[in-house]
C-alpha positions as CSV (number, residue, x, y, z in Angstrom):
1,M,26.9,37.2,-29.3
2,R,28.8,35.0,-26.9
3,L,27.1,31.9,-25.6
4,G,27.2,30.9,-21.9
5,L,28.8,27.6,-21.0
6,H,25.4,25.8,-20.8
7,E,24.2,27.3,-24.1
8,R,27.4,26.3,-25.9
9,A,27.1,22.7,-24.5
10,V,23.5,22.5,-25.6
11,T,24.2,24.0,-29.1
12,G,27.1,21.7,-29.6
13,A,25.1,18.7,-28.6
14,F,22.6,19.3,-31.5
15,S,25.1,20.6,-34.1
16,R,25.7,18.4,-37.2
17,P,29.2,16.9,-37.1
18,P,31.5,17.4,-40.1
19,V,30.9,15.1,-43.1
20,A,34.0,13.1,-42.4
21,A,33.0,12.4,-38.9
22,R,29.6,11.1,-40.0
23,R,31.2,8.3,-42.1
24,S,30.4,4.9,-40.6
25,D,34.1,3.8,-40.8
26,S,35.0,6.8,-38.6
27,L,32.6,5.9,-35.8
28,P,33.1,2.2,-34.9
29,A,30.3,0.7,-32.8
30,S,31.1,-0.4,-29.3
31,P,31.6,-4.1,-28.7
32,A,28.3,-4.2,-26.7
33,V,26.4,-2.7,-29.6
34,V,27.9,-5.2,-32.0
35,A,27.1,-8.1,-29.7
36,M,23.5,-6.9,-29.4
37,A,23.2,-6.6,-33.1
38,R,24.4,-10.2,-33.5
39,G,22.0,-11.4,-30.9
40,E,24.8,-12.4,-28.5
41,L,23.5,-9.9,-25.9
42,P,19.9,-9.0,-25.1
43,M,18.7,-5.6,-26.1
44,P,18.3,-3.3,-23.1
45,D,14.7,-3.0,-21.7
46,L,13.8,0.6,-22.0
47,S,10.3,0.3,-20.7
48,K,9.5,1.9,-17.4
49,V,9.1,-0.4,-14.4
50,P,5.8,0.1,-12.6
51,V,5.7,1.0,-9.0
52,T,2.8,0.6,-6.6
53,I,2.8,2.9,-3.5
54,I,1.0,1.2,-0.6
55,T,0.0,3.7,2.0
56,G,-2.3,3.7,5.0
57,F,-2.6,4.4,8.6
58,L,-0.9,2.5,11.4
59,G,-1.9,-1.1,11.4
60,A,-4.1,-0.9,8.4
61,G,-2.6,-4.1,7.0
62,K,0.0,-3.0,4.5
63,T,2.6,-5.7,5.4
64,T,-0.1,-8.3,5.3
65,L,-1.2,-7.2,1.8
66,I,2.3,-7.2,0.5
67,S,3.0,-10.7,1.9
68,H,-0.1,-11.9,0.0
69,L,1.1,-10.2,-3.2
70,I,4.6,-11.8,-2.8
71,R,3.0,-15.3,-2.5
72,N,0.6,-14.7,-5.4
73,A,2.8,-12.7,-7.8
74,G,1.5,-14.5,-10.9
75,G,4.9,-14.9,-12.4
76,R,5.9,-11.2,-11.8
77,R,9.4,-10.6,-10.5
78,L,8.7,-8.4,-7.5
79,A,10.9,-6.1,-5.4
80,V,9.8,-4.4,-2.2
81,V,10.9,-1.2,-0.5
82,V,9.8,-1.0,3.2
83,N,10.0,2.4,4.9
84,E,9.9,1.6,8.6
85,F,9.0,4.3,11.2
86,G,11.3,3.8,14.1
87,T,14.5,1.9,14.4
88,L,13.3,-1.7,14.7
89,G,12.8,-3.3,11.3
90,V,9.8,-5.5,12.0
91,D,8.0,-5.2,8.6
92,G,11.0,-5.8,6.5
93,D,11.9,-9.0,8.5
94,I,8.3,-10.3,8.1
95,L,8.4,-9.7,4.3
96,K,11.8,-11.3,3.9
97,S,10.5,-14.4,5.7
98,C,7.9,-15.0,3.0
99,A,10.2,-14.5,0.0
100,I,9.9,-16.8,-3.0
101,P,12.0,-17.2,-6.1
102,D,10.2,-14.4,-7.9
103,C,10.8,-12.1,-4.9
104,P,14.0,-13.4,-3.1
105,A,15.1,-11.8,0.2
106,E,17.6,-9.6,-1.6
107,N,14.7,-7.9,-3.5
108,V,13.3,-6.7,-0.2
109,V,15.0,-3.5,1.0
110,E,14.3,-1.7,4.2
111,L,14.8,2.0,4.8
112,A,14.8,2.8,8.5
113,N,16.4,6.3,8.4
114,G,13.2,8.3,8.4
115,C,10.6,9.1,5.8
116,I,11.8,8.3,2.3
117,C,10.3,11.5,0.8
118,C,12.5,13.4,3.2
119,T,15.7,11.5,2.3
120,V,15.2,11.2,-1.4
121,A,18.8,11.8,-2.5
122,D,20.4,9.8,0.3
123,D,18.1,6.8,0.5
124,F,15.3,6.5,-2.0
125,I,17.0,7.2,-5.3
126,P,20.0,4.9,-4.6
127,T,17.7,2.2,-3.4
128,V,15.6,2.4,-6.6
129,E,18.7,2.4,-8.8
130,K,20.0,-0.7,-6.9
131,L,16.7,-2.5,-7.6
132,L,16.7,-1.5,-11.2
133,A,20.2,-3.0,-11.6
134,L,19.2,-6.4,-10.4
135,E,19.5,-9.3,-12.8
136,P,16.8,-10.2,-13.7
137,R,15.3,-6.7,-13.3
138,P,12.1,-6.6,-11.3
139,D,8.8,-6.5,-13.2
140,H,7.1,-4.5,-10.5
141,I,8.2,-2.6,-7.4
142,L,6.1,-2.3,-4.2
143,I,6.7,0.5,-1.8
144,E,5.3,0.2,1.7
145,T,5.3,3.7,3.2
146,S,5.4,4.4,6.9
147,G,2.0,4.5,8.4
148,L,2.6,8.2,9.2
149,A,3.9,9.2,5.7
150,L,2.3,11.7,3.4
151,P,2.2,10.1,0.0
152,K,2.3,13.3,-2.2
153,P,5.9,14.3,-1.5
154,L,6.9,10.7,-2.4
155,L,5.1,11.1,-5.8
156,K,7.2,14.2,-6.4
157,A,10.4,12.2,-6.0
158,F,9.5,10.2,-9.1
159,D,10.3,13.3,-11.1
160,W,14.0,13.1,-10.2
161,P,16.1,13.0,-13.3
162,A,18.0,9.9,-12.2
163,I,14.8,7.7,-12.3
164,R,11.9,9.5,-14.0
165,S,12.6,7.8,-17.4
166,R,12.9,4.4,-15.8
167,I,10.0,4.0,-13.4
168,T,6.4,5.0,-13.2
169,V,3.8,5.1,-10.4
170,D,1.4,2.4,-11.5
171,G,-1.0,3.4,-8.7
172,V,-1.3,4.6,-5.1
173,L,-3.2,2.2,-2.8
174,A,-4.6,3.6,0.4
175,L,-5.4,1.0,3.0
176,A,-7.9,1.9,5.7
177,D,-9.0,-0.1,8.7
178,A,-12.7,-0.5,8.1
179,E,-13.6,-0.9,11.7
180,A,-11.7,2.2,12.8
181,V,-13.0,4.3,10.0
182,A,-16.6,3.3,10.7
183,E,-16.1,4.5,14.3
184,G,-15.0,7.9,13.0
185,R,-11.5,7.9,14.5
186,F,-10.0,9.7,11.4
187,A,-13.1,11.5,10.0
188,P,-13.9,14.2,12.6
189,D,-17.6,15.3,12.9
190,L,-17.3,18.8,11.4
191,A,-20.5,20.1,13.1
192,A,-19.2,18.9,16.5
193,L,-15.8,20.5,15.9
194,E,-17.4,23.8,15.0
195,A,-19.5,23.7,18.2
196,Q,-16.3,23.0,20.2
197,R,-14.5,25.8,18.3
198,A,-17.2,28.3,19.3
199,A,-16.9,27.2,22.9
200,D,-13.1,27.2,22.9
201,P,-11.4,29.3,20.2
202,E,-8.1,27.6,21.0
203,I,-9.2,24.2,19.8
204,D,-7.6,22.9,16.6
205,H,-10.0,22.3,13.7
206,E,-8.2,19.0,12.7
207,T,-5.8,16.7,14.4
208,P,-2.5,15.5,12.8
209,L,-4.0,12.0,12.5
210,S,-6.9,13.2,10.5
211,E,-4.7,15.2,8.1
212,V,-2.5,12.1,7.5
213,F,-5.7,10.0,6.8
214,E,-7.2,12.6,4.5
215,D,-3.9,13.2,2.5
216,Q,-3.7,9.4,1.9
217,L,-7.2,9.3,0.6
218,A,-6.7,12.3,-1.6
219,C,-3.6,10.7,-3.2
220,A,-5.1,7.3,-3.8
221,D,-6.1,5.6,-7.0
222,M,-7.9,2.9,-5.0
223,V,-8.9,2.5,-1.4
224,L,-8.7,-0.9,0.3
225,L,-11.0,-1.4,3.3
226,T,-9.1,-3.9,5.4
227,K,-10.3,-6.2,8.2
228,A,-13.8,-6.3,6.6
229,D,-14.6,-9.3,8.7
230,L,-14.2,-7.3,11.9
231,A,-16.3,-4.3,10.7
232,G,-19.4,-6.2,9.7
233,A,-21.9,-5.1,7.1
234,E,-23.0,-2.0,8.9
235,G,-19.4,-1.0,9.7
236,L,-18.4,-1.4,6.1
237,A,-21.3,0.7,4.9
238,R,-20.4,3.5,7.3
239,A,-16.7,3.3,6.3
240,R,-17.7,3.7,2.6
241,E,-19.7,6.7,3.5
242,V,-16.8,8.3,5.4
243,I,-14.4,7.6,2.5
244,S,-16.8,9.0,-0.1
245,A,-17.2,12.2,2.0
246,E,-13.5,12.7,2.5
247,A,-12.1,11.7,-0.9
248,P,-11.7,14.7,-3.2
249,R,-12.7,12.6,-6.2
250,P,-14.5,9.2,-6.7
251,V,-12.1,6.3,-6.3
252,P,-12.8,2.5,-6.3
253,V,-13.2,1.0,-2.8
254,I,-12.5,-2.7,-2.3
255,E,-13.2,-4.7,0.9
256,L,-10.7,-7.4,2.0
257,S,-9.7,-9.5,5.0
258,E,-6.3,-10.8,5.9
259,G,-4.8,-9.0,2.9
260,V,-6.4,-11.4,0.4
261,V,-7.2,-9.7,-2.9
262,D,-6.7,-10.7,-6.6
263,P,-3.4,-9.0,-7.7
264,R,-4.9,-8.4,-11.1
265,V,-7.3,-5.9,-9.4
266,I,-4.7,-3.7,-7.8
267,L,-1.6,-4.1,-9.9
268,G,-1.4,-2.9,-13.5
269,L,-3.6,0.2,-12.9
270,G,-1.4,2.3,-15.3
271,A,-2.2,5.4,-13.4
272,A,1.1,7.2,-14.0
273,A,0.3,9.1,-10.8
274,E,3.5,11.2,-11.1
275,D,1.9,13.0,-14.1
276,D,-1.3,14.2,-12.3
277,I,0.0,15.3,-9.0
278,A,-2.1,18.5,-9.2
279,A,-5.2,16.4,-9.0
280,R,-4.2,14.9,-5.7
281,P,-4.6,17.8,-3.1
282,S,-2.8,17.8,0.2
283,H,-3.0,19.7,3.4
284,H,0.6,20.5,2.9
285,D,0.5,21.8,-0.7
286,G,2.7,24.9,-1.1
287,E,5.2,23.7,1.6
288,D,8.7,23.0,0.5
289,D,8.8,19.9,2.7
290,H,7.0,18.4,5.6
291,E,7.8,17.5,9.1
292,H,7.2,14.4,11.2
293,E,7.5,16.1,14.5
294,D,3.8,15.3,15.2
295,F,4.9,11.7,15.9
296,D,7.7,9.9,17.6
297,S,8.8,6.4,18.5
298,A,10.7,4.6,21.2
299,V,12.3,1.2,21.2
300,I,11.9,-0.6,24.5
301,E,14.1,-3.6,25.2
302,L,13.3,-6.1,27.9
303,G,14.4,-9.5,29.0
304,E,12.3,-12.7,28.6
305,I,8.6,-12.4,29.3
306,A,7.0,-15.0,31.6
307,D,3.4,-14.3,30.9
308,P,2.4,-13.2,27.3
309,A,-1.2,-12.6,28.3
310,A,-0.1,-10.2,31.0
311,L,2.1,-8.4,28.4
312,T,-1.0,-8.1,26.1
313,A,-2.9,-6.4,28.9
314,R,0.0,-4.0,29.5
315,I,0.0,-3.1,25.8
316,E,-3.7,-2.4,26.0
317,T,-3.0,-0.1,28.9
318,L,-0.6,1.9,26.8
319,A,-3.4,2.6,24.4
320,S,-6.0,3.5,26.9
321,D,-3.9,5.4,29.5
322,H,-0.8,6.7,27.5
323,R,-2.3,7.4,24.1
324,V,0.2,5.0,22.3
325,L,-1.0,4.5,18.8
326,R,1.0,1.4,17.8
327,V,3.2,-1.2,19.4
328,K,5.1,-3.9,17.3
329,G,8.1,-6.0,17.7
330,Y,9.4,-9.4,19.0
331,V,9.0,-11.0,22.4
332,A,11.2,-13.6,24.0
333,V,8.9,-15.9,26.0
334,A,10.5,-17.8,28.8
335,G,10.7,-21.5,28.1
336,K,9.6,-21.2,24.5
337,P,12.0,-21.9,21.6
338,M,10.0,-19.8,19.2
339,R,10.1,-16.0,18.9
340,M,6.7,-14.2,19.3
341,L,5.7,-11.4,16.9
342,V,3.4,-8.7,18.4
343,Q,1.4,-6.3,16.4
344,A,-0.9,-3.8,18.2
345,V,-3.1,-1.0,16.9
346,G,-4.5,0.9,19.8
347,A,-6.0,-1.6,22.2
348,R,-6.2,-4.4,19.6
349,V,-3.3,-6.7,20.1
350,R,-2.4,-9.7,17.9
351,S,0.5,-12.1,18.4
352,H,1.8,-15.3,17.0
353,Y,5.1,-17.3,17.1
354,D,6.8,-16.7,13.8
355,R,10.1,-18.7,13.9
356,P,12.7,-20.3,16.3
357,W,15.3,-18.1,17.9
358,R,18.6,-18.5,16.1
359,P,21.7,-19.6,18.1
360,D,23.4,-16.3,17.4
361,E,20.5,-14.2,18.6
362,A,20.2,-12.7,22.0
363,R,16.8,-13.7,23.5
364,L,15.6,-10.2,24.1
365,T,12.1,-8.6,23.9
366,S,12.3,-5.6,21.6
367,L,9.1,-3.5,21.0
368,V,8.6,-0.2,19.1
369,A,6.0,2.2,20.6
370,I,4.7,5.0,18.4
371,A,2.7,8.0,19.7
372,E,2.1,11.6,18.9
373,H,5.1,13.6,19.9
374,D,3.6,15.3,22.9
375,H,2.4,12.0,24.4
376,L,5.4,9.8,24.0
377,D,7.0,9.1,27.4
378,P,9.6,6.3,27.0
379,A,10.1,5.9,30.7
380,A,6.4,5.6,31.4
381,I,6.0,3.1,28.5
382,R,8.9,1.0,29.9
383,A,7.4,1.0,33.4
384,V,4.0,-0.2,32.1
385,L,5.6,-3.0,29.9
386,Q,7.7,-4.2,32.8
387,G,4.6,-4.4,35.0
């Protein structure tokens, strides 16, 4: 029987070589092997590098959490992959600004070409390989997904042959804004929806935002309720009820404010999440891939802003009148040597001056606005921001 090319290759790979070829003097060791045997070179580390996937809805506090972990690494050498939604890399710049020796700026890599689970071969795999080749090699890799990302397709990427023997998913963390969850923004009242469906057969049972939120909970090994100080005791209790009802299996829930949490609690989970994908249901199971056409972003560039308070009011108007979900970016304030960082989730706007403008930088205001696809109107957004 003739063997196919693949079968011959496999058979040959496991065939015993002739006796002469098995003699040690016929197979000289490579210089690297000899050097390792003499202790002149370190033995290669064949252990898998743990990876923590940090997911969560827009503005849940992922970047704040990672900044805290970088500053409190406990001796771990960290690397960070930031998957920005939109073309303005705000989150990566924030993280690089808080780099320390155990997580230098070159260990922070930003992917701004779309969802990493949709660009695995082009972006994600080469990025992971680059990080694994660093000297010294990272002890732990943190991946901050886009706030609109579905985590399960990313888990599937860890089965790619190029990396599956070298990294493992230590755990998936889902961050949820406690105040927002308590108000039911991403946990629809099923009874009310059914009543509306009966009155209007054309209404959707779920919104895209709720599907994103539920998929993130379903994939999580731990849920972090952020901004606990804003939610209050009653809000936290309600948020826990919502998560318990939506999560397909019991998961630990931790409350935190300003991203402060003991790294020992959330790193080192050893979940090997890539091995139990079937236990993490998704609204998109059975689909070959997923689309991000439900959401879109626009970058608005303006000149210097004279009145930051007026800009804050305009951003609040975008949330209330134009259904903009998120605004973030940098503002050039007239007469101020410092650059102002703006982070807005809905009508909640936060800002602070993060660093001086560099001499080689143009003093421009650059803001990213994110909204559901059907409600993104760049011209209208620009008009509101210009006042």
